[in-house]
C-alpha positions as CSV (number, residue, x, y, z in Angstrom):
1,M,11.6,7.4,18.9
2,T,13.9,5.8,16.6
3,I,13.3,2.2,14.9
4,N,16.0,0.8,17.1
5,Q,14.3,1.9,20.3
6,S,10.9,0.9,19.2
7,I,12.4,-2.6,18.3
8,D,14.0,-2.6,21.7
9,A,10.6,-1.4,23.4
10,H,9.4,-4.5,21.7
11,L,11.8,-7.2,22.5
12,E,11.5,-6.3,26.0
13,T,8.1,-7.5,26.5
14,T,9.2,-10.9,24.8
15,P,10.3,-13.3,27.1
16,L,13.7,-14.3,24.9
17,A,16.6,-14.7,26.2
18,D,19.8,-11.9,25.6
19,A,21.3,-13.9,22.9
20,Q,17.8,-14.6,21.2
21,K,16.9,-11.1,21.2
22,V,19.9,-9.8,19.3
23,K,19.2,-12.1,16.9
24,A,15.7,-11.0,16.7
25,K,16.4,-7.6,16.6
26,E,18.8,-8.1,13.7
27,M,16.1,-10.4,11.7
28,I,13.6,-7.4,12.3
29,M,16.1,-4.8,11.2
30,Q,16.8,-7.0,8.1
31,Y,13.4,-6.5,7.2
32,W,12.5,-3.1,8.4
33,N,15.3,-2.0,5.7
34,V,13.6,-3.4,2.8
35,I,10.1,-2.8,3.4
36,G,10.1,-0.6,6.2
37,E,8.9,2.5,4.4
38,E,6.5,1.0,2.4
39,L,4.7,-0.5,5.3
40,V,4.8,2.8,6.5
41,G,2.9,4.4,3.6
42,M,0.8,1.3,3.3
43,V,-0.3,1.8,7.5
44,D,-0.6,5.8,6.8
45,K,-2.6,5.2,3.8
46,A,-5.1,2.8,6.1
47,H,-5.6,5.4,8.6
48,D,-6.3,8.2,5.6
49,R,-9.2,6.0,4.3
50,P,-12.6,6.0,6.6
51,K,-12.5,3.3,9.5
52,T,-15.0,0.3,8.1
53,T,-13.9,-1.1,11.1
54,Q,-13.2,-0.8,14.7
55,N,-9.5,0.2,15.4
56,N,-9.2,-0.3,11.6
57,Y,-8.5,-3.8,12.2
58,G,-9.8,-4.7,8.2
59,A,-7.4,-2.5,6.6
60,Y,-4.9,-4.1,8.7
61,M,-6.2,-7.8,7.6
62,S,-5.2,-6.8,4.3
63,I,-2.0,-5.5,4.9
64,L,-1.4,-8.7,6.9
65,A,-2.7,-10.7,4.2
66,F,-0.4,-9.1,1.1
67,L,2.7,-9.5,3.9
68,T,2.1,-13.2,4.6
69,K,0.7,-14.4,0.9
70,D,2.6,-12.0,-1.1
71,C,5.6,-11.4,0.2
72,K,6.0,-14.7,2.5
73,I,6.4,-13.3,5.6
74,D,5.2,-14.9,8.7
75,S,2.4,-14.2,10.7
76,P,4.6,-13.2,14.1
77,M,7.2,-11.3,12.0
78,S,4.3,-9.7,9.8
79,A,2.8,-8.7,13.0
80,V,5.7,-7.0,14.5
81,L,6.8,-4.9,11.6
82,L,3.1,-3.6,11.3
83,K,3.9,-2.8,15.0
84,L,6.8,-0.7,14.5
85,A,4.6,0.9,11.1
86,G,2.3,2.7,13.5
87,C,-0.8,0.5,13.4
88,D,-3.1,0.7,16.5
89,R,-2.4,-1.8,18.7
90,L,-6.0,-3.0,19.4
91,G,-6.6,-3.1,15.5
92,L,-3.9,-5.1,14.9
93,A,-4.6,-7.5,17.9
94,T,-7.8,-7.9,16.3
95,A,-6.6,-8.3,12.8
96,Y,-3.8,-11.3,13.8
97,K,-6.4,-12.7,15.9
98,L,-8.7,-12.8,12.8
99,S,-6.3,-13.9,10.5
100,Q,-5.0,-17.0,12.8
101,G,-8.3,-18.6,12.6
102,D,-9.2,-18.9,16.2
103,Y,-11.4,-16.2,16.5
104,R,-13.6,-17.2,14.3
105,Q,-13.8,-20.7,15.3
106,E,-14.2,-19.4,18.8
107,L,-17.2,-17.3,16.4
108,Y,-18.5,-20.0,14.8
109,S,-18.7,-22.0,17.9
110,K,-20.8,-19.7,19.7
111,S,-23.2,-19.2,17.1
112,V,-23.9,-23.4,17.2
113,N,-24.4,-23.2,20.2
114,N,-26.8,-20.6,20.3
115,L,-28.4,-22.1,17.3
116,K,-28.5,-25.5,19.1
117,R,-30.3,-23.9,21.8
118,R,-32.7,-22.3,19.7
119,V,-34.0,-25.5,18.3
120,K,-34.3,-27.2,21.5
């Protein structure tokens, strides 16, 4: 599958109007032309290392952090680019959730509630 086909397949699952999809594809292609090959290499290296987290989410989190902090690419675009670079979908979804803080807050709340029950 070519990168154009991959982007089209991704955009089919998004709730955007046709005109927005055209603009989104242009934007994704611009990013991909600049860093796509390097991202594929980074993802391949992550896959070659022993898995230390389920579905490689730990490795994907470090790549997401690099893209958002060092390259100044927003989180949703970074996730799309990593998806196109060949990341495991479940691992990428977990990494994205963790990077957004929602999951950590949920875990923290559960821990606090469990602790409150034990203390009573």
